[in-house]
C-alpha positions as CSV (number, residue, x, y, z in Angstrom):
1,X,-22.8,0.7,10.3
2,X,-22.2,3.7,8.1
3,X,-18.7,3.5,6.7
4,X,-19.2,5.8,3.8
5,X,-17.6,8.8,5.4
6,X,-14.5,6.9,6.2
7,X,-14.3,5.6,2.6
8,X,-14.8,9.1,1.4
9,X,-12.0,10.5,3.6
10,X,-9.6,7.7,2.5
11,X,-10.3,8.4,-1.1
12,X,-9.7,12.1,-0.6
13,X,-6.5,11.3,1.2
14,X,-5.4,9.3,-1.8
15,X,-6.4,11.8,-4.6
16,X,-5.9,15.1,-2.7
17,X,-8.5,16.4,-5.1
18,X,-12.1,17.2,-4.2
19,X,-13.4,16.9,-7.8
20,X,-11.7,13.5,-8.4
21,X,-13.0,12.2,-5.1
22,X,-16.5,13.3,-6.0
23,X,-16.3,11.6,-9.3
24,X,-14.9,8.3,-8.0
25,X,-17.4,8.3,-5.0
26,X,-20.3,9.2,-7.3
27,X,-21.1,12.3,-5.2
28,X,-21.5,15.9,-5.9
29,X,-18.6,18.3,-5.0
30,X,-20.7,20.0,-2.3
31,X,-21.5,16.6,-0.6
32,X,-17.8,15.8,-0.4
33,X,-17.0,19.2,1.0
34,X,-19.9,19.0,3.6
35,X,-18.9,15.5,4.6
36,X,-15.3,16.6,5.3
37,X,-16.6,19.6,7.3
38,X,-18.8,17.3,9.3
39,X,-16.0,15.0,10.2
40,X,-13.8,17.9,11.2
41,X,-16.5,19.3,13.4
42,X,-16.9,15.9,15.1
43,X,-13.2,15.6,15.7
44,X,-12.6,19.3,16.5
45,X,-9.6,19.7,14.3
46,X,-8.9,20.5,10.6
47,X,-8.2,17.3,8.7
48,X,-7.1,19.0,5.5
49,X,-5.7,22.3,4.4
50,X,-7.2,23.3,1.0
51,X,-7.2,26.2,-1.4
52,X,-8.2,26.6,-5.0
53,X,-5.1,24.7,-6.2
54,X,-4.2,22.0,-3.7
55,X,-5.3,19.8,-0.8
56,X,-2.9,18.7,2.0
57,X,-3.6,16.5,5.0
58,X,-2.9,18.0,8.3
59,X,-1.1,16.1,11.1
60,X,-4.6,15.2,12.5
61,X,-5.6,14.2,9.0
62,X,-2.7,11.7,8.7
63,X,-3.7,10.2,12.1
64,X,-7.3,10.1,11.0
65,X,-6.4,8.3,7.7
66,X,-4.7,5.6,9.7
67,X,-7.7,5.3,12.0
68,X,-10.1,5.1,9.0
69,X,-8.0,2.4,7.3
70,X,-7.9,0.3,10.4
71,X,-11.6,0.7,11.2
72,X,-12.7,-0.3,7.7
73,X,-10.3,-3.3,7.7
74,X,-11.7,-4.4,11.1
75,X,-15.2,-3.9,9.9
76,X,-14.7,-6.0,6.8
77,X,-13.0,-8.7,8.8
78,X,-15.9,-8.8,11.3
79,X,-18.5,-9.0,8.6
80,X,-16.5,-11.8,6.9
81,X,-16.2,-13.7,10.2
82,X,-19.9,-13.5,10.8
83,X,-20.7,-15.0,7.4
84,X,-20.9,-18.8,7.3
85,X,-20.4,-19.2,3.6
86,X,-17.2,-17.6,2.1
87,X,-18.8,-17.4,-1.3
88,X,-21.2,-14.9,0.1
89,X,-18.6,-12.5,1.3
90,X,-19.4,-8.8,0.7
91,X,-17.2,-5.7,0.9
92,X,-14.1,-4.1,-0.8
93,X,-10.5,-5.0,-1.2
94,X,-8.1,-2.3,-2.3
95,X,-5.3,-3.3,-4.7
96,X,-2.3,-1.3,-5.9
97,X,-0.1,-2.1,-8.9
98,X,1.7,-0.7,-11.9
99,X,-0.1,-0.3,-15.2
100,X,1.8,-3.2,-16.7
101,X,1.0,-5.5,-13.7
102,X,-2.7,-4.6,-13.9
103,X,-3.1,-6.5,-17.2
104,X,-0.1,-8.9,-17.2
105,X,-0.2,-10.2,-13.6
106,X,-3.5,-9.0,-12.0
107,X,-5.9,-9.7,-14.9
108,X,-6.2,-13.5,-14.5
109,X,-6.5,-13.1,-10.7
110,X,-9.4,-10.6,-11.1
111,X,-11.2,-12.8,-13.6
112,X,-11.1,-15.8,-11.3
113,X,-11.8,-13.7,-8.2
114,X,-14.9,-12.1,-9.7
115,X,-16.3,-15.6,-10.5
116,X,-15.6,-17.0,-7.1
117,X,-16.5,-13.9,-5.0
118,X,-19.1,-11.7,-6.9
119,X,-19.9,-9.8,-3.7
120,X,-16.4,-8.4,-3.2
121,X,-15.5,-5.2,-5.1
122,X,-11.9,-4.6,-6.1
123,X,-10.8,-0.9,-5.7
124,X,-7.8,-0.7,-8.0
125,X,-5.2,2.0,-7.8
126,X,-2.2,2.2,-10.2
127,X,1.1,3.9,-10.1
128,X,4.9,3.4,-9.7
129,X,5.6,-0.1,-8.5
130,X,8.4,1.3,-6.3
131,X,5.7,2.8,-4.1
132,X,3.8,-0.5,-3.6
133,X,5.5,-1.7,-0.4
134,X,5.3,1.7,1.2
135,X,1.6,2.0,0.6
136,X,1.1,-1.4,2.2
137,X,3.2,-0.5,5.2
138,X,1.2,2.8,5.6
139,X,-2.1,0.8,5.6
140,X,-3.3,2.6,2.4
141,X,-3.9,-0.6,0.5
142,X,-5.0,-4.2,1.4
143,X,-2.8,-5.9,-1.3
144,X,-0.2,-4.7,-3.7
145,X,1.5,-6.3,-6.7
146,X,5.2,-5.6,-6.1
147,X,8.7,-6.6,-6.5
148,X,9.9,-8.5,-3.4
149,X,12.4,-6.4,-1.5
150,X,15.7,-8.0,-0.5
151,X,14.8,-7.5,3.1
152,X,11.1,-8.0,3.9
153,X,9.8,-6.2,7.0
154,X,8.5,-8.5,9.8
155,X,4.9,-7.3,9.5
156,X,4.7,-8.1,5.8
157,X,3.6,-11.2,4.0
158,X,4.8,-11.8,0.4
159,X,3.6,-14.4,-2.1
160,X,6.0,-14.7,-5.1
161,X,4.0,-15.4,-8.3
162,X,6.7,-15.2,-10.9
163,X,10.3,-14.1,-11.7
164,X,11.0,-11.5,-14.3
165,X,14.7,-10.8,-15.4
166,X,15.8,-7.2,-15.4
167,X,16.6,-6.2,-19.0
168,X,18.8,-3.5,-20.4
169,X,17.0,-1.9,-23.4
170,X,18.0,0.5,-26.1
171,X,16.2,2.2,-29.1
172,X,15.5,-0.4,-31.8
173,X,15.9,2.1,-34.6
174,X,18.6,4.3,-36.1
175,X,19.3,7.3,-33.8
176,X,22.2,9.0,-32.0
177,X,22.0,6.5,-29.1
178,X,22.0,3.4,-31.4
179,X,24.9,4.9,-33.3
180,X,26.9,5.2,-30.1
181,X,26.2,1.6,-29.3
182,X,27.3,0.4,-32.7
183,X,30.5,2.4,-32.5
184,X,31.3,0.7,-29.2
185,X,30.7,-2.7,-30.8
186,X,32.8,-1.9,-33.8
187,X,35.8,-1.0,-31.5
188,X,35.1,-4.2,-29.5
189,X,34.9,-1.8,-26.5
190,X,31.4,-2.7,-25.3
191,X,28.9,-0.1,-24.3
192,X,30.6,3.3,-23.6
193,X,28.6,4.0,-20.4
194,X,30.2,7.4,-19.8
195,X,28.9,8.6,-23.1
196,X,25.6,6.9,-23.7
197,X,22.7,8.7,-22.0
198,X,21.2,6.4,-19.3
199,X,17.6,6.6,-18.0
200,X,17.2,5.2,-14.6
201,X,14.4,4.6,-12.0
202,X,14.2,7.2,-9.2
203,X,14.0,4.5,-6.6
204,X,13.1,0.9,-6.0
205,X,14.6,-2.6,-6.3
206,X,15.5,-2.2,-10.0
207,X,17.5,1.0,-9.2
208,X,19.3,-0.8,-6.3
209,X,20.2,-3.7,-8.6
210,X,21.4,-1.5,-11.4
211,X,23.5,0.7,-9.1
212,X,25.1,-2.5,-7.7
213,X,25.8,-3.8,-11.2
214,X,27.6,-0.6,-12.2
215,X,29.6,-0.6,-9.0
216,X,30.6,-4.2,-9.6
217,X,32.0,-3.2,-13.0
218,X,33.6,0.0,-11.7
219,X,31.5,1.9,-14.3
220,X,29.7,5.2,-13.9
221,X,26.9,5.8,-16.3
222,X,26.0,9.1,-17.8
223,X,22.6,9.8,-16.2
224,X,20.3,11.5,-18.6
225,X,17.1,11.3,-16.5
226,X,15.6,9.8,-13.4
227,X,11.9,8.8,-13.8
228,X,9.1,7.2,-11.8
229,X,7.9,3.9,-13.2
230,X,9.4,1.3,-15.6
231,X,6.8,2.2,-18.2
232,X,8.2,5.7,-18.3
233,X,11.7,4.3,-18.8
234,X,10.5,2.2,-21.7
235,X,8.7,5.2,-23.3
236,X,11.8,7.4,-23.1
237,X,14.1,4.7,-24.5
238,X,11.5,4.2,-27.3
239,X,11.8,7.9,-28.2
240,X,15.6,7.4,-28.7
241,X,16.6,9.4,-25.6
242,X,18.9,6.8,-24.0
243,X,19.4,3.3,-22.6
244,X,17.5,2.0,-19.6
245,X,16.6,-1.1,-17.5
246,X,13.2,-2.6,-17.1
247,X,11.8,-5.9,-15.9
248,X,11.4,-8.2,-18.9
249,X,7.7,-8.3,-18.0
250,X,7.4,-4.6,-18.9
251,X,9.3,-5.1,-22.2
252,X,7.2,-8.1,-23.3
253,X,3.9,-6.2,-22.6
254,X,5.0,-2.8,-23.8
255,X,2.9,-1.2,-26.6
256,X,6.1,0.1,-28.1
257,X,8.0,-3.2,-27.9
258,X,8.8,-2.9,-31.6
259,X,10.8,0.3,-31.0
260,X,12.9,-1.3,-28.2
261,X,16.0,-3.5,-28.4
262,X,17.0,-5.9,-25.6
263,X,20.8,-5.6,-24.9
264,X,22.9,-8.5,-23.6
265,X,25.2,-7.6,-20.8
266,X,27.7,-9.4,-18.6
267,X,27.2,-10.3,-15.9
268,X,23.4,-10.4,-16.3
269,X,21.2,-8.7,-13.8
270,X,19.4,-10.8,-11.2
271,X,15.8,-11.8,-11.6
272,X,13.0,-9.6,-10.4
273,X,10.7,-11.5,-8.0
274,X,7.1,-10.4,-8.6
275,X,4.2,-11.2,-6.3
276,X,1.6,-9.8,-4.0
277,X,2.2,-8.2,-0.6
278,X,0.0,-7.5,2.4
279,X,0.3,-6.7,6.1
280,X,0.1,-9.9,8.1
281,X,-2.8,-8.3,10.1
282,X,-4.8,-7.6,6.9
283,X,-4.6,-11.3,5.9
284,X,-6.9,-12.0,8.9
285,X,-9.6,-10.2,6.9
286,X,-11.5,-13.0,5.1
287,X,-11.9,-10.7,2.0
288,X,-8.2,-10.1,1.7
289,X,-7.4,-13.8,2.4
290,X,-9.8,-14.8,-0.3
291,X,-8.0,-12.7,-2.9
292,X,-4.6,-14.0,-1.6
293,X,-5.8,-17.6,-2.0
294,X,-7.1,-17.1,-5.5
295,X,-3.7,-15.7,-6.5
296,X,-1.9,-18.7,-4.8
297,X,-4.1,-21.2,-6.7
298,X,-3.5,-19.5,-10.1
299,X,0.2,-18.9,-9.9
300,X,1.7,-21.1,-7.2
301,X,-0.4,-24.3,-6.8
302,X,-0.8,-24.6,-10.6
303,X,2.9,-25.0,-11.2
């Protein structure tokens, strides 16, 4: 069965960039364009609107993306079921995670997984961890490294691998922000939240936790910026632009850790459950289940 066209379309739906898809799929730009045209001709509708600057999926394209994701998942599951020996599994598993999680959480899983299942290729996509659950629910990924939401949808499975406290951080060097913090300490007034610039996440579990923390204290922070991704928060704090909150996992693995200072606050923020998430239906795929079981053995069973 030729699944290459479906893989190409899913990649294009992800990148929304013909050149990037051509590079990642090891094809020429003309082959990518002709492949899309051929699929559109077979379906009888435009799947993507494109011009010199942008690519956007049409309504039919969004429907076709869901079909392509289901078809590839069903195909991989069938191939896996027809193989007697799990160690001989062949195919692809798509994984989504943040940059920090890729080397702090995912790295040991990948090392063991490659040894156990050399025939399975991992297609890794990185981005804001706040998008992880949504990408799983949309069927765009097989597995995502994510923070466990307070309310898990019924169609989702979540395996908690570790807990990472949420940590307030400040610049670890002399600057206007650190001077404001020291002034508050000198007056025994704590952190003057209405004066200190605060950098917060645009969305996600950490934002929900931080918002609830400020409401509990009847405090209103001075929002300096809203950014996507904890790594971006750490970077802006490291530039002396304000105070922020990141999982301790991000702080401990940050390349600019030396420029950051952990702040003690009361009450402390709740821990951040970190693990892997997948649709229950996707776990019927032997390839996805193999990845899930490797993660379980490394993080859960080994405790």
